[in-house]
PDB file as gemmi writes it, atoms N, CA and C in Angstrom:
CRYST1    1.000    1.000    1.000  90.00  90.00  90.00 P 1                      
ATOM      1  N   UNK A   1     127.754 117.227 104.038  1.00  0.00           N  
ATOM      2  CA  UNK A   1     129.125 117.448 104.851  1.00  0.00           C  
ATOM      3  C   UNK A   1     129.953 116.224 104.576  1.00  0.00           C  
ATOM      4  N   UNK A   2     131.236 116.425 104.179  1.00  0.00           N  
ATOM      5  CA  UNK A   2     132.200 115.297 104.067  1.00  0.00           C  
ATOM      6  C   UNK A   2     132.825 114.981 105.332  1.00  0.00           C  
ATOM      7  N   UNK A   3     133.567 113.987 105.319  1.00  0.00           N  
ATOM      8  CA  UNK A   3     134.188 113.388 106.840  1.00  0.00           C  
ATOM      9  C   UNK A   3     135.107 114.618 107.343  1.00  0.00           C  
ATOM     10  N   UNK A   4     135.882 115.178 106.450  1.00  0.00           N  
ATOM     11  CA  UNK A   4     136.828 116.268 106.885  1.00  0.00           C  
ATOM     12  C   UNK A   4     136.101 117.383 107.600  1.00  0.00           C  
ATOM     13  N   UNK A   5     135.049 117.838 106.857  1.00  0.00           N  
ATOM     14  CA  UNK A   5     134.281 118.999 107.423  1.00  0.00           C  
ATOM     15  C   UNK A   5     133.540 118.525 108.748  1.00  0.00           C  
ATOM     16  N   UNK A   6     133.067 117.263 108.773  1.00  0.00           N  
ATOM     17  CA  UNK A   6     132.529 116.731 109.985  1.00  0.00           C  
ATOM     18  C   UNK A   6     133.586 116.816 111.261  1.00  0.00           C  
ATOM     19  N   UNK A   7     134.768 116.281 110.852  1.00  0.00           N  
ATOM     20  CA  UNK A   7     135.724 116.190 111.907  1.00  0.00           C  
ATOM     21  C   UNK A   7     136.135 117.558 112.390  1.00  0.00           C  
ATOM     22  N   UNK A   8     136.271 118.625 111.462  1.00  0.00           N  
ATOM     23  CA  UNK A   8     136.627 119.852 112.056  1.00  0.00           C  
ATOM     24  C   UNK A   8     135.504 120.475 112.810  1.00  0.00           C  
ATOM     25  N   UNK A   9     134.333 120.389 112.377  1.00  0.00           N  
ATOM     26  CA  UNK A   9     133.187 120.912 113.317  1.00  0.00           C  
ATOM     27  C   UNK A   9     133.046 120.104 114.554  1.00  0.00           C  
ATOM     28  N   UNK A  10     133.295 118.844 114.474  1.00  0.00           N  
ATOM     29  CA  UNK A  10     133.180 118.130 115.854  1.00  0.00           C  
ATOM     30  C   UNK A  10     134.203 118.501 116.815  1.00  0.00           C  
ATOM     31  N   UNK A  11     135.414 118.725 116.338  1.00  0.00           N  
ATOM     32  CA  UNK A  11     136.551 119.259 117.305  1.00  0.00           C  
ATOM     33  C   UNK A  11     136.144 120.538 117.714  1.00  0.00           C  
ATOM     34  N   UNK A  12     135.653 121.442 116.959  1.00  0.00           N  
ATOM     35  CA  UNK A  12     135.324 122.823 117.312  1.00  0.00           C  
ATOM     36  C   UNK A  12     134.207 122.680 118.456  1.00  0.00           C  
ATOM     37  N   UNK A  13     133.174 121.902 118.201  1.00  0.00           N  
ATOM     38  CA  UNK A  13     132.188 121.725 119.210  1.00  0.00           C  
ATOM     39  C   UNK A  13     132.565 121.129 120.603  1.00  0.00           C  
ATOM     40  N   UNK A  14     133.531 120.176 120.346  1.00  0.00           N  
ATOM     41  CA  UNK A  14     134.179 119.585 121.650  1.00  0.00           C  
ATOM     42  C   UNK A  14     134.818 120.667 122.597  1.00  0.00           C  
ATOM     43  N   UNK A  15     135.663 121.592 121.837  1.00  0.00           N  
ATOM     44  CA  UNK A  15     136.336 122.620 122.460  1.00  0.00           C  
ATOM     45  C   UNK A  15     135.340 123.624 123.125  1.00  0.00           C  
ATOM     46  N   UNK A  16     134.420 123.934 122.191  1.00  0.00           N  
ATOM     47  CA  UNK A  16     133.543 124.998 122.668  1.00  0.00           C  
ATOM     48  C   UNK A  16     132.750 124.544 123.945  1.00  0.00           C  
ATOM     49  N   UNK A  17     132.148 123.348 123.988  1.00  0.00           N  
ATOM     50  CA  UNK A  17     131.380 122.833 124.931  1.00  0.00           C  
ATOM     51  C   UNK A  17     132.351 122.842 126.342  1.00  0.00           C  
ATOM     52  N   UNK A  18     133.642 122.352 126.221  1.00  0.00           N  
ATOM     53  CA  UNK A  18     134.373 122.370 127.371  1.00  0.00           C  
ATOM     54  C   UNK A  18     134.560 123.818 127.910  1.00  0.00           C  
ATOM     55  N   UNK A  19     134.866 124.744 127.050  1.00  0.00           N  
ATOM     56  CA  UNK A  19     135.049 126.135 127.572  1.00  0.00           C  
ATOM     57  C   UNK A  19     133.750 126.739 128.090  1.00  0.00           C  
ATOM     58  N   UNK A  20     132.674 126.549 127.456  1.00  0.00           N  
ATOM     59  CA  UNK A  20     131.468 127.142 128.070  1.00  0.00           C  
ATOM     60  C   UNK A  20     131.097 126.364 129.385  1.00  0.00           C  
ATOM     61  N   UNK A  21     131.191 125.102 129.482  1.00  0.00           N  
ATOM     62  CA  UNK A  21     130.914 124.411 130.663  1.00  0.00           C  
ATOM     63  C   UNK A  21     131.892 124.838 131.829  1.00  0.00           C  
ATOM     64  N   UNK A  22     133.024 125.447 131.497  1.00  0.00           N  
ATOM     65  CA  UNK A  22     133.949 125.799 132.573  1.00  0.00           C  
ATOM     66  C   UNK A  22     134.240 127.363 132.471  1.00  0.00           C  
ATOM     67  N   UNK A  23     133.294 128.096 132.080  1.00  0.00           N  
ATOM     68  CA  UNK A  23     133.530 129.614 131.985  1.00  0.00           C  
ATOM     69  C   UNK A  23     134.135 130.240 133.186  1.00  0.00           C  
ATOM     70  N   UNK A  24     133.693 129.832 134.342  1.00  0.00           N  
ATOM     71  CA  UNK A  24     134.185 130.429 135.588  1.00  0.00           C  
ATOM     72  C   UNK A  24     135.690 130.001 135.794  1.00  0.00           C  
ATOM     73  N   UNK A  25     136.197 129.056 135.171  1.00  0.00           N  
ATOM     74  CA  UNK A  25     137.596 128.732 135.276  1.00  0.00           C  
ATOM     75  C   UNK A  25     138.489 129.161 134.240  1.00  0.00           C  
ATOM     76  N   UNK A  26     137.992 129.405 133.057  1.00  0.00           N  
ATOM     77  CA  UNK A  26     138.752 129.653 131.840  1.00  0.00           C  
ATOM     78  C   UNK A  26     139.775 130.753 132.097  1.00  0.00           C  
ATOM     79  N   UNK A  27     139.383 131.931 132.546  1.00  0.00           N  
ATOM     80  CA  UNK A  27     140.332 133.019 132.589  1.00  0.00           C  
ATOM     81  C   UNK A  27     141.145 132.881 133.972  1.00  0.00           C  
ATOM     82  N   UNK A  28     140.729 132.089 135.015  1.00  0.00           N  
ATOM     83  CA  UNK A  28     141.642 131.838 136.057  1.00  0.00           C  
ATOM     84  C   UNK A  28     142.749 130.918 135.714  1.00  0.00           C  
ATOM     85  N   UNK A  29     142.544 130.107 134.763  1.00  0.00           N  
ATOM     86  CA  UNK A  29     143.439 129.103 134.359  1.00  0.00           C  
ATOM     87  C   UNK A  29     143.753 129.192 132.768  1.00  0.00           C  
ATOM     88  N   UNK A  30     144.097 130.489 132.503  1.00  0.00           N  
ATOM     89  CA  UNK A  30     144.379 130.733 131.195  1.00  0.00           C  
ATOM     90  C   UNK A  30     145.314 130.030 130.396  1.00  0.00           C  
ATOM     91  N   UNK A  31     146.487 129.734 131.048  1.00  0.00           N  
ATOM     92  CA  UNK A  31     147.634 129.021 130.513  1.00  0.00           C  
ATOM     93  C   UNK A  31     147.163 127.501 130.146  1.00  0.00           C  
ATOM     94  N   UNK A  32     146.362 126.993 131.114  1.00  0.00           N  
ATOM     95  CA  UNK A  32     145.794 125.665 130.896  1.00  0.00           C  
ATOM     96  C   UNK A  32     144.950 125.574 129.701  1.00  0.00           C  
ATOM     97  N   UNK A  33     144.018 126.476 129.563  1.00  0.00           N  
ATOM     98  CA  UNK A  33     143.013 126.386 128.385  1.00  0.00           C  
ATOM     99  C   UNK A  33     143.602 126.869 127.042  1.00  0.00           C  
ATOM    100  N   UNK A  34     144.603 127.713 127.070  1.00  0.00           N  
ATOM    101  CA  UNK A  34     145.135 127.991 125.833  1.00  0.00           C  
ATOM    102  C   UNK A  34     146.185 126.998 125.360  1.00  0.00           C  
ATOM    103  N   UNK A  35     146.560 126.061 126.230  1.00  0.00           N  
ATOM    104  CA  UNK A  35     147.430 124.991 125.793  1.00  0.00           C  
ATOM    105  C   UNK A  35     146.927 123.623 125.732  1.00  0.00           C  
ATOM    106  N   UNK A  36     145.600 123.519 126.296  1.00  0.00           N  
ATOM    107  CA  UNK A  36     144.955 122.201 126.402  1.00  0.00           C  
ATOM    108  C   UNK A  36     144.714 121.574 124.973  1.00  0.00           C  
ATOM    109  N   UNK A  37     144.301 122.436 124.209  1.00  0.00           N  
ATOM    110  CA  UNK A  37     143.903 122.054 122.699  1.00  0.00           C  
ATOM    111  C   UNK A  37     145.027 122.508 121.767  1.00  0.00           C  
ATOM    112  N   UNK A  38     145.673 121.392 121.180  1.00  0.00           N  
ATOM    113  CA  UNK A  38     146.881 121.689 120.349  1.00  0.00           C  
ATOM    114  C   UNK A  38     146.490 120.885 119.008  1.00  0.00           C  
ATOM    115  N   UNK A  39     146.987 121.461 117.920  1.00  0.00           N  
ATOM    116  CA  UNK A  39     146.936 120.706 116.623  1.00  0.00           C  
ATOM    117  C   UNK A  39     148.005 119.805 116.468  1.00  0.00           C  
ATOM    118  N   UNK A  40     148.079 119.273 115.201  1.00  0.00           N  
ATOM    119  CA  UNK A  40     149.156 118.372 114.882  1.00  0.00           C  
ATOM    120  C   UNK A  40     149.682 118.832 113.522  1.00  0.00           C  
ATOM    121  N   UNK A  41     150.406 118.020 112.829  1.00  0.00           N  
ATOM    122  CA  UNK A  41     150.962 118.332 111.431  1.00  0.00           C  
ATOM    123  C   UNK A  41     149.802 118.634 110.421  1.00  0.00           C  
ATOM    124  N   UNK A  42     148.612 118.144 110.663  1.00  0.00           N  
ATOM    125  CA  UNK A  42     147.610 118.149 109.653  1.00  0.00           C  
ATOM    126  C   UNK A  42     146.496 119.263 110.203  1.00  0.00           C  
ATOM    127  N   UNK A  43     146.346 119.381 111.437  1.00  0.00           N  
ATOM    128  CA  UNK A  43     145.335 120.250 112.010  1.00  0.00           C  
ATOM    129  C   UNK A  43     145.811 121.313 112.859  1.00  0.00           C  
ATOM    130  N   UNK A  44     145.380 122.568 112.617  1.00  0.00           N  
ATOM    131  CA  UNK A  44     145.781 123.755 113.307  1.00  0.00           C  
ATOM    132  C   UNK A  44     144.575 124.060 114.333  1.00  0.00           C  
ATOM    133  N   UNK A  45     144.820 123.965 115.603  1.00  0.00           N  
ATOM    134  CA  UNK A  45     143.855 124.401 116.609  1.00  0.00           C  
ATOM    135  C   UNK A  45     144.475 125.447 117.486  1.00  0.00           C  
ATOM    136  N   UNK A  46     143.615 126.508 117.675  1.00  0.00           N  
ATOM    137  CA  UNK A  46     144.099 127.567 118.651  1.00  0.00           C  
ATOM    138  C   UNK A  46     142.868 128.109 119.578  1.00  0.00           C  
ATOM    139  N   UNK A  47     143.164 128.303 120.753  1.00  0.00           N  
ATOM    140  CA  UNK A  47     142.261 128.910 121.781  1.00  0.00           C  
ATOM    141  C   UNK A  47     142.937 130.124 122.305  1.00  0.00           C  
ATOM    142  N   UNK A  48     142.474 131.271 122.116  1.00  0.00           N  
ATOM    143  CA  UNK A  48     143.082 132.454 122.567  1.00  0.00           C  
ATOM    144  C   UNK A  48     142.088 133.255 123.474  1.00  0.00           C  
ATOM    145  N   UNK A  49     142.611 133.846 124.490  1.00  0.00           N  
ATOM    146  CA  UNK A  49     141.779 134.627 125.500  1.00  0.00           C  
ATOM    147  C   UNK A  49     142.294 136.049 125.576  1.00  0.00           C  
ATOM    148  N   UNK A  50     141.399 136.972 125.730  1.00  0.00           N  
ATOM    149  CA  UNK A  50     141.592 138.388 125.756  1.00  0.00           C  
ATOM    150  C   UNK A  50     140.692 139.062 126.768  1.00  0.00           C  
ATOM    151  N   UNK A  51     141.357 139.986 127.491  1.00  0.00           N  
ATOM    152  CA  UNK A  51     140.564 140.625 128.587  1.00  0.00           C  
ATOM    153  C   UNK A  51     140.715 142.246 128.339  1.00  0.00           C  
ATOM    154  N   UNK A  52     139.613 142.861 128.367  1.00  0.00           N  
ATOM    155  CA  UNK A  52     139.498 144.296 128.388  1.00  0.00           C  
ATOM    156  C   UNK A  52     138.638 144.657 129.598  1.00  0.00           C  
ATOM    157  N   UNK A  53     138.591 145.914 130.102  1.00  0.00           N  
ATOM    158  CA  UNK A  53     137.823 146.262 131.206  1.00  0.00           C  
ATOM    159  C   UNK A  53     136.237 145.918 130.735  1.00  0.00           C  
ATOM    160  N   UNK A  54     135.598 145.122 131.542  1.00  0.00           N  
ATOM    161  CA  UNK A  54     134.249 144.769 131.243  1.00  0.00           C  
ATOM    162  C   UNK A  54     133.928 143.852 130.179  1.00  0.00           C  
ATOM    163  N   UNK A  55     134.954 143.386 129.387  1.00  0.00           N  
ATOM    164  CA  UNK A  55     134.775 142.452 128.284  1.00  0.00           C  
ATOM    165  C   UNK A  55     135.804 141.486 128.230  1.00  0.00           C  
ATOM    166  N   UNK A  56     135.414 140.227 128.163  1.00  0.00           N  
ATOM    167  CA  UNK A  56     136.449 139.143 127.908  1.00  0.00           C  
ATOM    168  C   UNK A  56     135.978 138.387 126.566  1.00  0.00           C  
ATOM    169  N   UNK A  57     137.058 137.985 125.863  1.00  0.00           N  
ATOM    170  CA  UNK A  57     136.688 137.207 124.585  1.00  0.00           C  
ATOM    171  C   UNK A  57     137.543 135.933 124.683  1.00  0.00           C  
ATOM    172  N   UNK A  58     136.929 134.873 124.017  1.00  0.00           N  
ATOM    173  CA  UNK A  58     137.565 133.673 123.838  1.00  0.00           C  
ATOM    174  C   UNK A  58     137.466 133.444 122.287  1.00  0.00           C  
ATOM    175  N   UNK A  59     138.530 133.120 121.660  1.00  0.00           N  
ATOM    176  CA  UNK A  59     138.490 132.699 120.262  1.00  0.00           C  
ATOM    177  C   UNK A  59     138.938 131.358 120.098  1.00  0.00           C  
ATOM    178  N   UNK A  60     138.159 130.454 119.406  1.00  0.00           N  
ATOM    179  CA  UNK A  60     138.478 129.180 118.990  1.00  0.00           C  
ATOM    180  C   UNK A  60     138.572 128.989 117.529  1.00  0.00           C  
ATOM    181  N   UNK A  61     139.603 128.409 117.147  1.00  0.00           N  
ATOM    182  CA  UNK A  61     139.919 128.276 115.693  1.00  0.00           C  
ATOM    183  C   UNK A  61     140.475 126.784 115.458  1.00  0.00           C  
ATOM    184  N   UNK A  62     139.784 126.224 114.492  1.00  0.00           N  
ATOM    185  CA  UNK A  62     140.143 124.756 114.137  1.00  0.00           C  
ATOM    186  C   UNK A  62     140.163 124.800 112.671  1.00  0.00           C  
ATOM    187  N   UNK A  63     141.347 124.288 111.992  1.00  0.00           N  
ATOM    188  CA  UNK A  63     141.536 124.213 110.604  1.00  0.00           C  
ATOM    189  C   UNK A  63     142.173 122.961 110.191  1.00  0.00           C  
ATOM    190  N   UNK A  64     141.771 122.318 109.167  1.00  0.00           N  
ATOM    191  CA  UNK A  64     142.426 121.142 108.643  1.00  0.00           C  
ATOM    192  C   UNK A  64     142.312 121.135 107.102  1.00  0.00           C  
ATOM    193  N   UNK A  65     143.329 121.041 106.429  1.00  0.00           N  
ATOM    194  CA  UNK A  65     143.388 120.963 104.917  1.00  0.00           C  
ATOM    195  C   UNK A  65     142.369 122.013 104.210  1.00  0.00           C  
ATOM    196  N   UNK A  66     142.523 123.234 104.714  1.00  0.00           N  
ATOM    197  CA  UNK A  66     141.784 124.326 104.129  1.00  0.00           C  
ATOM    198  C   UNK A  66     140.387 124.618 104.623  1.00  0.00           C  
ATOM    199  N   UNK A  67     139.767 123.644 105.406  1.00  0.00           N  
ATOM    200  CA  UNK A  67     138.519 123.831 106.080  1.00  0.00           C  
ATOM    201  C   UNK A  67     138.659 124.275 107.478  1.00  0.00           C  
ATOM    202  N   UNK A  68     137.915 125.317 107.813  1.00  0.00           N  
ATOM    203  CA  UNK A  68     138.066 125.927 109.174  1.00  0.00           C  
ATOM    204  C   UNK A  68     136.736 126.446 109.788  1.00  0.00           C  
ATOM    205  N   UNK A  69     136.812 126.498 111.099  1.00  0.00           N  
ATOM    206  CA  UNK A  69     135.683 127.116 111.909  1.00  0.00           C  
ATOM    207  C   UNK A  69     136.481 128.104 112.834  1.00  0.00           C  
ATOM    208  N   UNK A  70     135.885 129.308 112.878  1.00  0.00           N  
ATOM    209  CA  UNK A  70     136.363 130.281 113.959  1.00  0.00           C  
ATOM    210  C   UNK A  70     135.115 130.791 114.676  1.00  0.00           C  
ATOM    211  N   UNK A  71     135.206 130.863 116.002  1.00  0.00           N  
ATOM    212  CA  UNK A  71     134.182 131.380 116.917  1.00  0.00           C  
ATOM    213  C   UNK A  71     134.813 132.380 117.888  1.00  0.00           C  
ATOM    214  N   UNK A  72     134.254 133.583 117.960  1.00  0.00           N  
ATOM    215  CA  UNK A  72     134.581 134.506 118.970  1.00  0.00           C  
ATOM    216  C   UNK A  72     133.546 134.683 119.971  1.00  0.00           C  
ATOM    217  N   UNK A  73     133.767 134.158 121.225  1.00  0.00           N  
ATOM    218  CA  UNK A  73     132.841 134.275 122.220  1.00  0.00           C  
ATOM    219  C   UNK A  73     133.085 135.542 123.167  1.00  0.00           C  
ATOM    220  N   UNK A  74     132.035 136.299 123.300  1.00  0.00           N  
ATOM    221  CA  UNK A  74     132.142 137.553 124.061  1.00  0.00           C  
ATOM    222  C   UNK A  74     131.422 137.243 125.407  1.00  0.00           C  
ATOM    223  N   UNK A  75     132.154 137.644 126.484  1.00  0.00           N  
ATOM    224  CA  UNK A  75     131.597 137.542 127.841  1.00  0.00           C  
ATOM    225  C   UNK A  75     131.532 138.985 128.599  1.00  0.00           C  
ATOM    226  N   UNK A  76     130.476 139.117 129.231  1.00  0.00           N  
ATOM    227  CA  UNK A  76     130.299 140.303 130.063  1.00  0.00           C  
ATOM    228  C   UNK A  76     129.907 140.023 131.418  1.00  0.00           C  
ATOM    229  N   UNK A  77     130.657 140.413 132.276  1.00  0.00           N  
ATOM    230  CA  UNK A  77     130.492 140.035 133.723  1.00  0.00           C  
ATOM    231  C   UNK A  77     130.301 138.367 133.960  1.00  0.00           C  
ATOM    232  N   UNK A  78     131.209 137.795 133.166  1.00  0.00           N  
ATOM    233  CA  UNK A  78     131.316 136.341 133.492  1.00  0.00           C  
ATOM    234  C   UNK A  78     130.199 135.579 132.685  1.00  0.00           C  
ATOM    235  N   UNK A  79     129.323 136.244 131.914  1.00  0.00           N  
ATOM    236  CA  UNK A  79     128.278 135.490 131.131  1.00  0.00           C  
ATOM    237  C   UNK A  79     128.442 135.661 129.715  1.00  0.00           C  
ATOM    238  N   UNK A  80     128.184 134.630 129.032  1.00  0.00           N  
ATOM    239  CA  UNK A  80     128.250 134.543 127.518  1.00  0.00           C  
ATOM    240  C   UNK A  80     127.182 135.532 127.053  1.00  0.00           C  
ATOM    241  N   UNK A  81     127.549 136.358 126.167  1.00  0.00           N  
ATOM    242  CA  UNK A  81     126.408 137.282 125.615  1.00  0.00           C  
ATOM    243  C   UNK A  81     126.504 137.282 124.048  1.00  0.00           C  
ATOM    244  N   UNK A  82     127.574 136.659 123.496  1.00  0.00           N  
ATOM    245  CA  UNK A  82     127.557 136.736 122.030  1.00  0.00           C  
ATOM    246  C   UNK A  82     128.547 135.702 121.423  1.00  0.00           C  
ATOM    247  N   UNK A  83     128.226 135.222 120.356  1.00  0.00           N  
ATOM    248  CA  UNK A  83     129.096 134.212 119.767  1.00  0.00           C  
ATOM    249  C   UNK A  83     129.093 134.384 118.244  1.00  0.00           C  
ATOM    250  N   UNK A  84     130.227 134.811 117.693  1.00  0.00           N  
ATOM    251  CA  UNK A  84     130.394 135.054 116.187  1.00  0.00           C  
ATOM    252  C   UNK A  84     131.019 133.893 115.540  1.00  0.00           C  
ATOM    253  N   UNK A  85     130.353 133.057 114.808  1.00  0.00           N  
ATOM    254  CA  UNK A  85     130.984 131.947 114.254  1.00  0.00           C  
ATOM    255  C   UNK A  85     131.131 132.319 112.662  1.00  0.00           C  
ATOM    256  N   UNK A  86     132.211 131.978 112.195  1.00  0.00           N  
ATOM    257  CA  UNK A  86     132.548 132.009 110.786  1.00  0.00           C  
ATOM    258  C   UNK A  86     133.216 130.756 110.324  1.00  0.00           C  
ATOM    259  N   UNK A  87     133.010 130.232 109.214  1.00  0.00           N  
ATOM    260  CA  UNK A  87     133.550 129.017 108.766  1.00  0.00           C  
ATOM    261  C   UNK A  87     133.477 128.986 107.154  1.00  0.00           C  
ATOM    262  N   UNK A  88     134.119 128.005 106.627  1.00  0.00           N  
ATOM    263  CA  UNK A  88     134.222 127.825 105.180  1.00  0.00           C  
ATOM    264  C   UNK A  88     133.639 126.305 104.929  1.00  0.00           C  
ATOM    265  N   UNK A  89     133.062 125.712 105.857  1.00  0.00           N  
ATOM    266  CA  UNK A  89     132.568 124.492 105.710  1.00  0.00           C  
ATOM    267  C   UNK A  89     131.205 124.535 104.809  1.00  0.00           C  
ATOM    268  N   UNK A  90     130.851 123.528 104.112  1.00  0.00           N  
ATOM    269  CA  UNK A  90     129.814 123.383 103.207  1.00  0.00           C  
ATOM    270  C   UNK A  90     130.121 124.081 101.858  1.00  0.00           C  
ATOM    271  N   UNK A  91     131.197 124.850 101.723  1.00  0.00           N  
ATOM    272  CA  UNK A  91     131.553 125.509 100.498  1.00  0.00           C  
ATOM    273  C   UNK A  91     132.198 124.551  99.555  1.00  0.00           C  
ATOM    274  N   UNK A  92     131.785 124.274  98.340  1.00  0.00           N  
ATOM    275  CA  UNK A  92     132.424 123.466  97.430  1.00  0.00           C  
ATOM    276  C   UNK A  92     132.795 124.169  96.120  1.00  0.00           C  
TER     277      UNK A  92                                                      
END                                                                             
């Protein structure tokens, strides 16, 4: 793993850890969590929240210079039950 891939994955893990540690607050403070993590001119970072009856999802997306990680966390009754991670790291 090169430095760029490491940095992208590390940022993704930092965001995911914060969100998972605060699951009870994420949807109560949705504006805070969707705006807390921002990218810059080089890095694209997005946290998106969605609610449907009985199902809530959190999407984390981190991209820099063509390398990216996306994770869609699914919650049911406030508990994490699925995490779908896709990425193009390690592809050369």
